[in-house]
C-alpha positions in Angstrom: 40.9 -47.1 7.6 40.1 -50.7 8.6 42.9 -50.4 11.3 41.4 -47.2 12.6 38.2 -49.0 13.6 34.5 -48.4 13.3 34.5 -45.4 15.7 36.8 -43.4 13.3 34.5 -44.2 10.4 31.5 -43.0 12.3 33.3 -39.8 13.3 34.3 -39.2 9.7 30.7 -39.7 8.5 29.4 -37.3 11.0 31.9 -34.7 10.0 31.1 -35.2 6.4 27.3 -34.9 7.1 27.9 -31.6 9.0 30.0 -30.3 6.1 27.4 -31.3 3.5 24.7 -29.5 5.6 26.9 -26.4 5.8 27.6 -26.4 2.1 23.9 -27.0 1.3 23.0 -24.0 3.5 25.7 -21.9 1.8 24.4 -22.9 -1.7 20.8 -22.1 -0.6 21.9 -18.6 0.6 23.9 -17.9 -2.5 21.0 -19.0 -4.7 18.7 -16.7 -2.7 20.9 -13.7 -3.2 21.2 -14.5 -6.9 17.5 -14.6 -7.2 16.9 -11.3 -5.4 15.0 -8.6 -7.3 12.7 -5.7 -6.5 9.8 -8.2 -6.1 11.4 -10.1 -3.2 13.8 -7.6 -1.6 14.5 -3.9 -1.0 16.4 -3.7 -4.2 15.0 -0.9 -6.4 13.6 -1.8 -9.8 16.5 0.0 -11.6 18.8 -2.6 -10.0 17.0 -5.6 -11.5 19.0 -7.7 -14.0 17.5 -8.0 -17.6 16.4 -11.6 -16.8 13.8 -10.3 -14.2 10.4 -9.7 -15.8 9.2 -6.1 -15.8 6.4 -4.9 -13.7 4.1 -5.0 -16.7 4.7 -8.7 -17.3 2.4 -11.5 -16.1 -1.3 -12.0 -16.2 -2.3 -8.4 -15.4 -5.7 -7.1 -14.7 -7.1 -7.5 -18.3 -7.6 -3.7 -18.6 -6.2 -1.6 -21.4 -3.3 0.7 -20.8 -3.9 4.3 -20.0 -6.7 6.1 -18.2 -9.7 4.0 -17.2 -13.3 4.8 -17.9 -14.7 7.1 -15.2 -11.4 8.4 -13.9 -11.1 12.2 -13.5 -9.4 13.7 -16.6 -6.9 16.5 -16.7 -6.4 19.1 -19.4 -4.4 22.3 -19.8 -6.5 25.4 -18.8 -7.0 28.3 -21.2 -5.3 31.6 -20.5 -7.9 34.2 -19.5 -6.0 37.2 -20.8 -3.8 36.2 -23.8 -1.2 38.7 -24.9 -2.5 38.7 -28.5 -5.6 37.6 -30.3 -5.9 37.0 -34.0 -9.3 36.4 -35.8 -9.5 33.9 -38.6 -12.4 33.8 -41.0 -13.5 31.0 -43.4 -12.8 31.9 -47.0 -15.8 30.1 -48.4 -19.0 28.3 -47.3 -18.5 24.8 -46.2 -21.8 23.8 -47.8 -22.2 25.3 -51.2 -18.7 26.7 -51.7 -19.8 30.3 -52.0 -16.8 32.6 -51.5 -17.4 35.2 -48.8 -16.9 38.9 -49.5 -15.4 41.2 -47.0 -18.8 42.6 -46.0 -20.2 39.1 -45.3 -17.6 38.3 -42.6 -19.9 38.7 -39.6 -19.5 36.4 -36.7 -22.4 34.0 -35.9 -22.0 32.6 -32.4 -19.0 32.3 -30.1 -15.6 31.7 -31.8 -13.6 28.5 -31.2 -10.5 29.5 -29.2 -7.2 27.9 -30.1 -4.3 29.1 -28.0 -0.6 28.7 -28.9 2.1 29.4 -26.3 5.4 30.8 -27.4 8.6 31.5 -25.5 10.4 34.8 -25.9 13.6 35.0 -23.9 14.4 38.5 -22.8 17.8 39.1 -21.1 18.5 42.6 -19.7 21.8 43.9 -18.5 21.8 46.8 -16.0 25.1 48.6 -15.6 25.5 50.2 -12.2 28.0 53.1 -12.5 29.7 53.9 -9.2 30.6 57.6 -9.5 33.5 59.4 -7.8 33.1 62.9 -6.2 36.0 65.0 -5.1 35.5 66.8 -1.8 35.9 70.6 -2.2 37.2 70.8 1.4 40.0 68.2 1.6 40.3 67.2 -2.0 39.6 63.4 -1.3 37.8 61.4 -4.0 34.9 59.3 -2.7 33.5 56.3 -4.6 29.9 55.4 -4.3 29.0 51.9 -3.0 26.5 49.4 -4.3 23.1 50.0 -2.8 21.3 47.2 -0.8 19.6 44.8 -3.2 22.3 45.0 -5.9 24.3 41.7 -6.1 28.0 42.0 -5.5 28.5 39.6 -8.4 27.5 39.8 -12.0 24.1 38.0 -11.9 20.6 38.8 -10.5 18.5 36.7 -8.2 16.6 35.3 -11.2 19.9 33.9 -12.7 21.0 32.5 -9.3 17.6 30.9 -8.9 17.8 29.4 -12.4 21.2 27.9 -11.6 19.8 26.5 -8.3 16.7 25.1 -10.0 18.7 23.4 -12.7 21.0 21.9 -10.0 17.9 20.6 -8.2 17.0 18.9 -11.5 20.4 17.1 -11.4 22.3 19.2 -14.0 26.0 19.5 -13.4 27.7 22.8 -13.0 29.1 22.6 -16.6 25.7 21.6 -18.1 24.0 24.3 -16.2 26.3 26.9 -17.6 25.8 25.5 -21.1 22.1 25.4 -20.9 21.8 29.0 -19.5 24.0 30.2 -22.4 22.1 28.1 -25.1 18.6 28.9 -23.8 19.0 32.4 -22.4 22.2 33.8 -23.8 23.6 34.2 -20.3 27.4 33.5 -20.4 28.9 32.2 -17.1 31.5 29.6 -16.2 31.0 26.5 -14.1 32.9 28.3 -11.3 30.4 31.1 -11.5 27.6 28.6 -11.2 29.2 27.1 -8.1 29.4 30.6 -6.5 25.8 31.2 -7.2 24.9 27.9 -5.7 26.8 28.7 -2.5 24.9 32.0 -2.2 21.6 30.2 -2.8 22.5 27.6 -0.2 23.1 30.3 2.4 19.7 31.9 1.5 18.0 28.5 2.0 19.1 28.0 5.5 16.1 29.6 7.3 13.5 28.0 5.0 15.2 24.6 5.7 14.7 25.2 9.4 11.0 26.1 8.7 10.6 22.9 6.8 12.1 21.0 9.8 9.6 22.5 12.1 6.7 21.7 9.8 7.7 18.1 9.5 8.2 17.8 13.3 4.7 19.1 13.9 3.0 16.9 11.4 0.5 14.3 12.6 1.8 11.6 10.2 5.3 11.4 8.6 7.1 8.9 6.4 10.8 8.2 6.8 13.3 6.3 4.6 17.0 6.4 3.7 19.3 5.6 0.8 23.0 5.4 0.3 25.0 8.5 -0.6 28.7 9.3 -1.4 30.7 12.2 -0.2 34.3 12.4 -1.6 34.0 8.7 -2.2 33.1 7.8 1.4 29.8 6.0 2.2 27.2 8.2 3.8 23.4 8.1 4.0 20.7 10.4 2.7 17.4 10.3 4.7 14.1 11.9 4.3 11.2 12.6 6.6 8.2 13.4 4.4 4.8 14.8 5.6 1.7 16.0 3.8 3.0 19.5 3.2 6.8 19.3 3.7 9.8 17.0 3.2 13.1 17.3 5.0 16.3 15.7 3.6 19.4 15.0 5.7 22.8 13.5 4.9 24.6 11.7 7.7 27.8 9.7 8.0 26.0 6.6 9.3 22.7 4.8 9.1 22.3 4.7 12.8 19.8 5.3 15.6 21.5 8.7 16.2 20.9 9.7 12.6 17.2 8.7 12.8 16.8 10.7 16.0 18.5 13.7 14.3 16.0 13.4 11.5 12.8 12.8 13.5 13.7 14.0 17.0 14.2 11.8 20.1 10.5 12.0 21.0 8.8 12.5 17.6 5.2 13.6 17.6 2.5 11.9 15.6 2.8 8.6 13.8 5.9 7.5 11.9 5.7 5.2 8.8 9.0 3.3 8.3 10.4 0.0 7.2 11.6 -2.6 9.8 15.1 -1.2 10.1 16.2 -1.4 13.7 17.4 2.3 13.9 13.7 3.3 14.1 13.2 1.1 17.2 13.2 4.2 19.5 9.7 5.1 18.2 7.0 3.5 20.3 5.1 0.7 18.5 1.7 2.4 19.0 3.0 5.4 17.1 4.7 3.5 14.3 3.5 1.9 11.1 5.6 -0.8 9.5 5.6 -0.7 5.7 3.5 -3.6 4.5 4.9 -3.3 1.0 8.4 -4.2 2.3 6.8 -7.0 4.3 5.0 -8.4 1.2 8.4 -8.6 -0.6 9.9 -10.4 2.5 7.0 -12.9 2.3 7.7 -13.3 -1.4 11.3 -14.1 -0.7 10.3 -16.6 2.0 7.9 -18.3 -0.4 10.7 -19.0 -2.8 12.6 -21.0 -0.2 12.4 -24.8 -0.3 10.4 -27.1 2.0 8.4 -25.8 5.0 9.7 -22.2 5.0 8.5 -21.8 1.4 5.1 -23.2 2.1 4.7 -20.8 5.1 5.9 -17.9 2.9 3.3 -18.6 0.2 0.5 -18.6 2.8 1.7 -15.4 4.4 2.1 -13.7 1.0 -1.4 -14.7 -0.1 -2.9 -13.4 3.2 -1.1 -10.1 3.1 -2.1 -9.7 -0.5 -5.7 -9.9 0.6 -5.0 -7.2 3.2 -3.9 -4.9 0.4 -7.1 -5.8 -1.6 -9.2 -4.8 1.4 -7.3 -1.6 2.2 -7.2 -0.4 -1.4 -10.8 -1.1 -2.4 -11.9 1.9 -4.5 -15.4 2.1 -2.9 -14.0 2.2 0.7 -14.6 5.3 2.8 -11.1 6.2 4.1 -12.5 7.9 7.1 -14.4 4.7 8.3 -11.6 3.0 10.1 -13.9 0.9 12.2 -15.2 -0.8 9.1 -11.7 -1.4 7.8 -10.6 -2.9 11.2 -13.6 -5.2 11.2 -12.9 -6.5 7.7 -9.2 -6.9 8.4 -9.7 -8.8 11.7 -10.0 -12.4 10.1 -6.9 -11.7 8.0 -5.0 -10.5 11.0 -5.9 -13.7 12.9 -4.8 -15.8 10.0 -1.4 -14.0 9.6 -0.8 -14.1 13.4 -1.5 -17.9 13.4 0.9 -18.4 10.5 3.6 -16.4 12.2 3.2 -18.4 15.5 3.7 -21.5 13.4 6.8 -19.9 12.0 8.3 -19.4 15.4 8.3 -23.2 15.9 10.0 -23.8 12.6 13.2 -26.0 12.7 14.7 -23.4 10.3 16.4 -20.9 12.6 16.2 -18.0 10.2 12.5 -18.5 9.6 11.8 -18.7 13.4 13.7 -15.5 14.0 11.9 -13.7 11.2 8.5 -14.8 12.5 9.4 -13.9 16.1 10.6 -10.5 15.0 7.3 -9.7 13.3 5.2 -10.8 16.2 7.3 -8.4 18.3 6.3 -5.6 16.0 2.7 -6.8 15.7 0.9 -3.6 16.9 2.9 -1.5 14.4 1.7 -3.6 11.4 -1.9 -2.4 11.8 -1.7 1.3 12.9 -3.2 2.3 9.5 -6.4 0.7 10.6 -6.9 2.8 13.7 -5.1 6.2 13.1 -6.5 8.6 10.4 -4.1 9.6 7.7 -1.7 6.7 8.1 -1.0 4.6 5.1 0.0 0.9 5.1 3.1 1.5 3.0 6.1 3.9 3.0 5.5 4.9 -0.6 5.4 8.6 0.3 9.0 8.6 1.5 10.1 6.3 -1.3 8.7 8.7 -3.9 10.4 11.6 -2.3 13.7 9.8 -2.4 13.4 8.7 -6.0 14.7 12.0 -7.5 17.6 11.9 -5.0 18.5 8.4 -6.0 18.8 9.3 -9.7 20.8 12.4 -8.7 23.3 10.1 -6.8 23.6 7.8 -9.8 24.4 10.6 -12.2 26.6 12.7 -10.0 28.2 10.0 -7.8 27.3 12.1 -4.7 29.1 15.2 -3.4 32.6 16.2 -2.6 32.4 18.6 0.4 30.3 19.3 3.4 29.1 22.4 1.6 27.9 20.1 -1.2 26.0 18.0 1.4 24.2 21.1 2.8 23.3 22.3 -0.7 21.8 18.9 -1.6 19.9 18.7 1.7 18.4 22.2 1.2 17.7 22.0 -2.5 16.0 18.6 -2.2 13.9 19.9 0.8 12.9 23.1 -1.0 12.1 21.3 -4.3 9.9 18.6 -2.7 8.2 21.0 -0.3 7.4 23.4 -3.1 6.0 20.5 -5.1 3.8 19.4 -2.2 2.5 23.0 -1.9 2.0 23.6 -5.7 4.7 26.3 -5.7 7.1 26.7 -8.7 10.6 26.2 -7.3 12.2 28.7 -9.6 9.7 31.4 -8.6 10.2 30.6 -5.0 14.0 30.6 -5.2 14.0 34.0 -7.0 11.9 35.6 -4.3 14.0 33.9 -1.6 17.4 35.1 -3.0 16.0 38.6 -3.7 14.7 38.8 -0.1 18.1 37.8 1.1 19.8 40.5 -0.9 17.5 43.1 0.5 17.9 41.8 4.1 14.2 40.9 4.3 12.6 37.9 5.9 12.6 34.9 3.6 9.3 33.8 2.0 7.8 30.6 3.2 8.0 27.5 1.0 4.7 26.3 2.5 1.2 27.6 1.6 -0.9 28.9 4.5 -3.1 26.3 6.1 -6.7 26.8 5.0 -9.0 28.0 7.8 
């Protein structure tokens, strides 16, 4: 080394310093990934390791669990016309113990009603006998055909609807067959369940198109996506949710083209999404970036060392105040002018912090801050457009059921399976949003399809 001279030593030291910096950055990135959870990334809570504290951990609000004082309660309503009523009389006086004779049992005041609901399963089998008649002229025997409305298979629309409903609640074909037999005494094979689901999928095609139109015409919609599997291949399940309808779509990629297929190339109204670049075709003034995602990003930034961490903690605190202002219980949701006025100082503080971030020596922090400033108008759409929320929780709630379905079923195997999942999820969620029982709706839908009648709508009429 001495023979090589001081220049070689300097070159070696520079190379080692660069290698140390590279290794340090790699260790920092690996540590960041290791520390990811639902609190600082888009990872769902179900993916958190056991070492991550639950959402109930921490300081908390100090309030007891359960319903809070003053919140509107809910209770099961009494049936107005019960199928059976039974009167019960006290055997003796609760004061002196006098035993009542039959003639003394005279009601005094209104009775206290106690209703008990029972389930009585009634399965009926109708045998359709197709008769033959011999022609007196030519001698040919003619067999009657099934009339319109009678299924070609062995099961009625109600059974087909039950199979579809159970499938929408994530039961496998085999478990659906077992449950129908155990609960109703209806014997059918998993293959028969699959046949019923194919017929139901065909019947759901027109209502699916109706849901698509309803979502397209909504003033506000929320969009999100999650991974899906089809025959082992990676695909994506997306949802566009509105106030009264939700549309699900499975696509081979998580691309701009898939987002356009879901929302349209020139979508109406305002779209609430995360910061994923595929939604970049939506104009900023008609887009709301999910601030809950952003809060997790600020949390991740706050956990980094040195200056980026300090900046992240300030941004996280400021955005937390935004949520406090926006979610204040006494706030009038229709008074957007007051909301905008109260948010203005916080907006200025966050913008100043992001401008500082663009000058950071940390390249990743600078890119992050610059990207947010480029989306700036879309961070605050909820403060100027009625009905827009600052988070994408509506779409995430709609996707939650589908995510559990994917985990238990490992996705689908065929294109037919994809179409069935799209339609079942869309019908199920849209019925929920319109307070319609999915099984009742599917029964009416499949029955209408058998009788060649127009399908019923999964949406309630808009009040006038």
